[in-house]
C-alpha positions, -999 to 999 in steps of 0.1 A, spaced: -910 257 -219 -884 256 -246 -860 226 -244 -823 226 -252 -813 214 -286 -804 178 -287 -781 157 -309 -777 120 -315 -745 118 -294 -762 119 -260 -787 93 -271 -759 70 -282 -741 75 -250 -772 68 -230 -777 35 -249 -741 26 -242 -743 35 -205 -776 17 -199 -763 -14 -218 -731 -14 -197 -749 -8 -164 -778 -31 -167 -755 -61 -163 -750 -54 -126 -717 -37 -135 -700 -70 -143 -671 -66 -168 -668 -94 -193 -634 -100 -209 -631 -116 -243 -598 -132 -232 -576 -132 -201 -553 -104 -213 -547 -67 -204 -560 -53 -237 -593 -73 -232 -597 -59 -196 -589 -24 -208 -616 -27 -235 -641 -40 -209 -634 -10 -187 -640 16 -214 -677 23 -204 -665 31 -169 -640 56 -182 -670 76 -196 -684 79 -160 -653 96 -145 -673 129 -141 -695 116 -113 -691 98 -80 -689 60 -86 -722 51 -69 -754 36 -84 -776 57 -62 -769 94 -54 -779 89 -18 -751 63 -13 -721 77 5 -686 71 -8 -663 60 20 -627 72 16 -601 55 37 -570 76 44 -536 68 58 -501 83 55 -465 77 65 -444 107 77 -412 102 57 -394 133 67 -395 165 88 -379 192 67 -381 222 90 -402 248 107 -407 285 98 -415 301 132 -421 336 117 -446 324 91 -459 296 114 -453 269 88 -443 232 91 -425 215 62 -429 178 60 -428 150 34 -454 122 36 -465 92 16 -502 96 12 -526 67 5 -563 65 2 -587 41 -13 -624 39 -21 -650 16 -38 -661 22 -74 -695 6 -78 -692 6 -116 -663 -19 -116 -663 -56 -111 -647 -85 -131 -638 -121 -128 -601 -125 -121 -599 -158 -138 -618 -146 -169 -597 -115 -173 -564 -131 -162 -556 -107 -133 -571 -95 -100 -558 -59 -104 -546 -34 -129 -528 0 -128 -544 27 -150 -540 64 -155 -556 85 -128 -575 107 -151 -595 77 -164 -614 75 -131 -632 97 -106 -608 108 -79 -620 123 -46 -609 159 -39 -593 151 -6 -571 179 6 -551 188 38 -569 218 52 -537 233 66 -519 231 32 -505 265 23 -486 258 -9 -487 236 -40 -473 201 -39 -438 201 -52 -432 163 -48 -430 141 -79 -464 132 -94 -477 97 -96 -500 94 -127 -514 59 -119 -539 43 -95 -544 6 -88 -578 -10 -96 -589 -42 -79 -613 -67 -95 -639 -60 -68 -640 -23 -75 -616 -9 -49 -594 19 -62 -561 27 -44 -543 60 -49 -508 66 -35 -485 95 -41 -459 116 -22 -467 150 -9 -444 178 3 -467 194 28 -462 231 37 -488 234 64 -498 260 88 -492 252 125 -497 274 155 -462 271 169 -455 277 206 -418 284 210 -419 298 245 -398 270 259 -374 269 229 -351 249 225 -369 224 247 -402 229 229 -427 203 218 -449 213 189 -484 200 182 -494 203 145 -525 191 127 -532 175 94 -570 178 87 -581 157 58 -615 166 41 -632 170 8 -631 206 -2 -665 206 -21 -684 174 -11 -706 172 19 -707 144 44 -738 128 27 -716 124 -4 -681 116 10 -672 101 43 -636 101 53 -624 72 75 -591 61 91 -575 34 69 -552 18 95 -548 21 132 -530 53 141 -505 34 162 -493 16 131 -489 50 114 -467 63 142 -445 31 142 -441 30 105 -432 67 103 -405 63 130 -392 32 112 -389 47 77 -381 83 86 -348 93 68 -343 128 81 -326 129 115 -323 167 117 -335 192 143 -369 176 149 -379 142 163 -414 125 159 -430 117 193 -464 103 183 -494 107 160 -529 108 174 -563 107 156 -595 127 160 -628 122 142 -655 148 139 -692 140 141 -709 163 115 -743 164 99 -749 154 63 -747 190 51 -713 197 66 -679 188 53 -667 155 69 -631 156 81 -606 137 102 -576 152 120 -542 138 127 -523 155 155 -485 152 151 -463 159 181 -427 169 174 -398 175 198 -369 197 190 -334 182 196 -319 207 220 -282 196 221 -271 220 194 -286 250 212 -274 240 247 -238 236 235 -236 265 211 -259 290 228 -267 284 265 -233 272 278 -212 301 262 -238 326 276 -233 311 310 -196 313 307 -196 349 297 -220 359 325 -198 340 349 -168 360 337 -187 392 344 -194 378 379 -157 372 386 -149 407 374 -162 420 407 -130 406 422 -110 432 403 -100 460 427 -116 492 414 -91 515 431 -62 502 409 -78 487 378 -101 502 352 -129 477 357 -153 497 334 -132 490 303 -130 453 311 -168 451 314 -174 472 283 -151 448 263 -171 419 278 -204 434 266 -189 438 232 -178 402 231 -212 391 242 -229 411 215 -206 396 188 -214 362 202 -251 369 198 -245 381 162 -228 348 154 -256 328 170 -284 349 155 -293 322 130 -300 297 158 -326 319 175 -362 316 163 -381 346 149 -418 350 156 -442 378 162 -465 357 183 -446 352 216 -411 357 230 -391 325 236 -378 320 272 -343 318 259 -346 353 244 -357 365 278 -326 347 293 -302 363 268 -318 397 273 -315 393 311 -278 384 307 -272 415 287 -292 435 311 -271 422 341 -239 430 322 -251 465 315 -263 470 351 -229 457 363 -212 482 341 -234 511 354 -226 500 389 -189 501 381 -192 536 367 -209 548 399 -183 531 421 -155 546 400 -171 580 405 -173 575 442 -137 564 445 -123 593 426 -147 621 434 -160 613 469 -137 640 485 -157 666 466 -191 653 478 -211 666 507 -217 645 538 -236 612 533 -273 618 540 -287 602 571 -311 579 553 -283 565 532 -262 559 562 -291 540 579 -302 521 548 -268 512 532 -242 513 560 -263 500 589 -288 477 572 -274 465 539 -238 465 550 -241 438 576 -263 417 553 -235 416 527 -208 411 554 -194 446 551 -199 463 585 -194 500 588 -159 511 598 -156 536 627 -126 559 622 -106 563 653 -92 597 663 -57 604 651 -48 625 682 -56 598 708 -29 588 730 -11 596 763 0 632 767 29 643 787 28 676 806 56 698 817 50 689 853 59 653 847 91 661 830 123 653 849 156 673 850 173 650 825 145 654 800 147 692 803 184 692 798 181 668 768 155 691 752 179 721 755 207 701 739 185 689 710 166 721 704 183 728 671 176 692 658 139 695 669 135 727 651 148 711 619 125 682 624 96 705 628 105 721 595 107 687 579 72 678 594 57 710 580 70 703 545 58 667 547 24 678 559 21 703 531 31 676 506 6 652 521 -23 677 518 -15 684 482 -13 646 474 -45 639 493 -63 667 474 -50 654 441 -56 616 447 -89 621 466 -77 609 500 -104 596 522 -122 616 549 -150 604 571 -177 615 545 -159 600 515 -154 567 534 -191 566 540 -197 570 503 -172 543 494 -189 519 518 -221 524 498 -209 503 468 -227 470 464 -205 440 463 -633 243 130 -667 242 105 -664 259 71 -688 287 61 -696 267 29 -720 245 49 -742 276 57 -738 288 22 -750 255 8 -781 253 31 -791 289 23 -789 283 -14 -809 251 -12 -836 268 8 -838 301 -10 -834 288 -45 -853 255 -43 -877 266 -71 -860 266 -105 -864 298 -126 -890 298 -153 -863 306 -179 -843 274 -171 -845 244 -194 -859 214 -175 -837 183 -178 -853 149 -179 -838 117 -164 -847 82 -176 -843 69 -140 -834 83 -106 -796 76 -108 -765 97 -112 -757 81 -145 -790 91 -160 -785 127 -147 -750 128 -162 -765 118 -196 -792 145 -192 -764 171 -185 -745 164 -217 -763 192 -237 -753 216 -209 -717 205 -211 -717 213 -248 -727 249 -240 -698 255 -216 -682 280 -240 -708 307 -235 -723 325 -205 -751 305 -191 -779 329 -200 -805 326 -228 -805 362 -238 -772 380 -245 -785 412 -228 -791 394 -195 -764 401 -170 -751 371 -150 -753 377 -112 -721 364 -96 -717 365 -58 -685 359 -40 -670 359 -6 -640 345 11 -626 334 45 -590 344 53 -573 312 66 -538 326 71 -515 356 68 -482 342 56 -461 373 55 -452 407 41 -424 417 17 -418 454 24 -393 458 -4 -414 443 -31 -446 457 -15 -463 423 -14 -488 407 10 -490 369 11 -523 354 24 -542 321 21 -580 323 16 -610 300 10 -628 315 -20 -665 308 -27 -682 319 -60 -719 314 -69 -738 320 -101 -770 307 -118 -768 286 -149 -801 291 -169 -795 260 -189 -798 237 -159 -829 226 -140 -841 191 -131 -867 174 -109 -849 160 -78 -874 132 -75 -871 123 -112 -833 123 -112 -828 110 -77 -807 138 -63 -808 175 -55 -772 182 -63 -743 166 -81 -705 174 -82 -691 176 -116 -656 185 -130 -651 223 -133 -640 220 -169 -674 206 -179 -693 239 -174 -688 276 -179 -669 293 -150 -667 332 -146 -634 348 -151 -634 366 -118 -599 375 -107 -582 395 -79 -566 425 -96 -537 427 -72 -527 391 -78 -490 390 -87 -483 353 -89 -498 320 -100 -521 304 -75 -500 277 -58 -527 263 -35 -539 227 -41 -564 225 -70 -600 214 -65 -613 199 -97 -650 198 -89 -680 222 -85 -714 216 -70 -744 219 -94 -778 222 -77 -812 212 -92 -823 248 -95 -792 258 -117 -771 273 -89 -734 265 -93 -712 267 -62 -674 269 -68 -651 267 -38 -613 266 -39 -583 276 -18 -562 305 -31 -527 315 -21 -528 352 -28 -496 370 -34 -510 405 -39 -495 440 -43 -502 463 -14 -490 499 -7 -472 494 26 -466 523 49 -440 513 74 -432 547 88 -445 535 123 -427 502 121 -430 480 143 -463 495 154 -477 498 118 -512 488 106 -514 480 69 -545 484 47 -544 462 16 -570 457 -11 -585 427 -29 -602 439 -60 -625 413 -76 -636 419 -111 -642 401 -144 -611 404 -165 -630 408 -198 -667 410 -192 -683 444 -185 -710 450 -160 -737 443 -187 -723 407 -188 -713 400 -152 -728 417 -121 -707 412 -90 -721 411 -54 -711 400 -19 -729 369 -6 -725 376 31 -718 406 52 -682 416 58 -688 413 96 -695 376 92 -665 372 69 -643 389 95 -656 368 124 -653 336 104 -618 345 95 -608 352 131 -624 320 143 -606 296 119 -573 314 112 -546 289 116 -515 311 115 -506 331 146 -474 347 133 -463 382 129 -495 397 115 -530 399 130 -562 405 111 -580 436 124 -608 443 100 -625 436 66 -645 462 47 -660 462 12 -672 486 -14 -684 484 -51 -669 506 -78 -679 513 -114 -655 527 -139 -657 534 -176 -631 519 -200 -616 536 -230 -642 520 -252 -671 534 -232 -681 502 -214 -689 502 -177 -669 477 -156 -677 467 -120 -651 461 -93 -658 447 -59 -631 458 -34 -624 442 -1 -602 463 22 -581 441 45 -566 456 76 -537 438 93 -516 448 124 -480 438 131 -474 422 164 -446 444 178 -435 424 209 -406 408 191 -392 441 179 -397 458 212 -378 431 231 -351 423 206 -345 458 191 -359 487 210 -351 477 245 -314 468 238 -310 501 220 -324 519 250 -300 500 272 -270 509 252 -279 545 248 -286 547 286 -252 531 292 -236 559 272 -256 584 293 -242 569 325 -206 571 311 -208 609 318 -205 601 355 -170 587 349 -144 614 361 -126 625 329 -95 635 349 -90 600 362 -106 575 337 -100 573 300 -137 579 290 -130 580 253 -118 544 252 -150 534 270 -172 552 245 -153 539 215 -159 504 227 -196 512 233 -200 525 197 -183 494 183 -207 472 204 -237 492 192 -226 488 156 -223 451 160 -258 450 176 -273 468 146 -256 444 123 -271 415 143 -306 430 142 -304 440 105 -327 411 94 -355 425 117 -355 459 101 -378 464 70 -362 471 37 -380 496 14 -372 524 -9 -405 542 -4 -401 558 31 -377 557 61 -393 540 91 -393 560 123 -373 533 141 -345 537 116 -344 574 124 -343 565 161 -314 541 157 -295 566 136 -300 593 162 -288 570 189 -256 563 169 -252 600 161 -255 609 198 -229 582 207 -205 597 182 -212 632 193 -206 620 229 -173 605 219 -162 637 201 -172 658 231 -152 635 254 -121 640 232 -125 677 234 -131 678 271 -101 655 277 -80 678 257 -92 709 276 -86 692 310 -52 678 303 -37 701 276 -52 735 283 -20 746 301 -5 752 267 -35 773 255 -40 811 257 -69 826 276 -103 820 259 -116 846 235 -141 872 247 -170 857 227 -162 823 242 -165 837 277 -197 855 268 -213 823 254 -203 802 283 -213 828 308 -248 824 293 -247 786 291 -231 780 325 -262 789 346 -284 770 323 -266 737 332 -260 748 368 -223 753 363 -217 791 365 -187 803 347 -162 815 374 -136 841 365 -105 838 386 -94 871 403 -58 881 411 -25 866 402 -13 831 406 -7 821 442 29 821 454 39 799 484 61 819 507 88 798 524 116 816 543 141 787 541 134 780 505 138 817 496 171 819 515 182 788 497 173 801 463 187 837 466 219 831 487 253 841 473 285 820 469 301 838 499 271 830 521 273 794 509 309 792 520 301 808 554 272 784 557 294 754 549 319 766 576 291 769 601 279 734 592 313 719 598 311 732 634 277 716 639 267 680 646 265 656 617 228 647 624 218 684 623 236 687 589 217 658 575 184 673 587 191 706 571 200 689 538 167 670 540 148 701 547 162 719 517 154 689 494 118 687 507 113 725 503 124 722 466 100 692 461 72 711 477 77 741 454 78 720 423 46 701 434 27 733 442 38 747 408 25 716 390 -8 714 409 -18 751 410 -32 759 376 -31 792 359 -62 814 353 -64 805 316 -62 768 324 -91 770 349 -112 789 324 -107 762 297 -115 735 323 -147 753 331 -155 754 293 -150 717 290 -172 709 321 -200 731 307 -199 713 274 -199 680 291 -229 690 313 -248 704 283 -245 672 262 -255 652 293 -287 672 296 -294 668 258 -289 631 262 -315 629 290 -340 649 270 -336 626 239 -340 594 260 -370 608 278 -388 618 245 -378 585 229 -392 564 257 -425 584 258 -429 581 220 -423 543 220 -446 536 249 -473 559 233 -471 541 200 -471 507 216 -502 514 237 -520 531 209 -514 501 186 -527 477 212 -558 498 219 -565 499 182 -563 461 180 -586 457 210 -612 481 196 -612 461 163 
């Protein structure tokens, strides 16, 4: 077998290392000064690429502790917790030991890059550390290395905000090595967790929305081929005073005002306008307080349910007021109350709410006097007062006629209408299985690999043997240029952080694993003392496999090491925060399912240089992703598929591309509860406003207030709607149609009001208008009635004589009056005045033929729009429910 070319440099390094390490790793200082100690530590600096152990089977124990210095905030929608911690961990370096007296100090601070540093990460970390960097570590004389630095942690946390603002959140910090197994690195708790909690509470500087309750600790028992990890569970409590004072108490005040509005008498006060104004005020209040409410697609907070119920009660109260107003003003035109309503409402519900049914007494009851009982004096008195009685009878007739007219106009109660009025209501990572499978399947080194030889079974000797391989890190690790390098890749999706519809970007967090074979590497595990070794990534060749859709720099924590196996297999694992382009189709928002693509390919190598393949099946990738996904926010993973593509470049070279198709579904509950249901409530409220009698209530003012409230609601919910220039979501069309129907309803109300109250000035409708409404009337169950005959004239003998009498007759009548009694004169004068009032009232109340036709036109228009409203709401409800159910069924099938 052909060996790698050798140079004199590795031999010299080997001599230096062996010389330095054969003295039991004791550092000798020429003098007790810092420069002398630095010179003595130089051989150790050359060993920074390997774990600081003499024997590869020795485990490096890493002690970890931290202090929670600040709680910066919570992002409920992305399910992220922002904190600031002081992180400390220390470990033992077996290559270091010196005499404090001989070297003049028991510790020294040196640059971090001079030593091996463990790749300890927080598993839930979703972004790069933006805290100030600390470039130094402390080194003790007995070999203990202490590393301390601040970390701004943006971590995933499954937030449960159901009891907001009285919620308590439980978030986890999982510390583990990203690449090293438990046989190499063991993570331990540095100080008691009680001390961590007490110190965090003592030094915490942020006294904002969140309060630290306690920190608990959990250790995992794993085998040697798994990743060792420890977890800290942090319990946080939200300070609720701000939300109680600014959100809950004002809401209770407003709903109480709506409760007291029931005391307003509906017969004399327009209660509907009052309630509509109150709903508008409540909507404006929610708009102002919108920034205080959490936004999440996982669950609906209880406070959102409370606010929605308050709004629902206000809307229901307004609908009830509309029905009561209709009963008060139009009950005279209704048929008799059905028997079942009389029993249910008047006899059962009435006594329960302390409103017993009123029994109307007969107006004709009372004692009657017959002619037989009359005495002679009474008969004589009747003869004397006959003329006065006749005048009183005339006055009674006029008053009775006026009463009938007024009762018909004002809707005077009758037994049926009174019945209607009484009806009003007062974790293990997949890398472990990957490592085991590689070790078992590829335990025999390929025949083309160069066998490395170790002088002794120690990591230092293996590091020296690998020096020639490190010098070949600039080329592909194949002996023949024509040999393609097989690179396998797979990933686990750890979190879906969000979607930017306007920029068409998908933000995710994945654990990426890449494998390839280095033909320059092979050693005997017994000869070198280990089957694998972790080395810095920059020491060997790494494939340039990228995600084509990547639009930003990877901001996830960096992992500086890779695993190198004795058979030449290289395993590279690292977290990647992927901000990728994705063609988003939001037409069915919020019931949309997005299909995005991760295209893996070598940026410069053709297929002849790098051949890509998938390590595991996509089914296992999907199941692993579902099992360990930490974020439970707006988006849910529904599927992963893969396919390989070959394409020819402009230079005739064939390139390979491995595409993963990621399917994610939006959780729509938030948008249904906060956007669609309130819109349906408001549009239904506008539908019920058609019940208001347009002759008695100013319906236009009510509808104008409703439109204003709906506009404020849309402004409040603007942040929930997606922004994109590609297509218009269906929900935007729905909201625009709702607003258009409200405006059309307002315009129709203005026209109908004009026809009802101003048509007396209009001419008779044109013939084509009559034809059109003769056709539309039966469709809406309001047949167009043409009035026959002339206007009705009330015949009254006394009134006619009074109107057509001549001056001579007036003088004769005045002479006759002088001869009569004064009471009789007053009665006749009163009779004449009442007759004139009666004629004027009848003239005002009896409309002309053209007026009645225009009124019928207005009523048909009103009924037609009412039916269109019902059809639109019915179709909208069916469409929303169908899309919602279809979306949920798709998720369950996946």
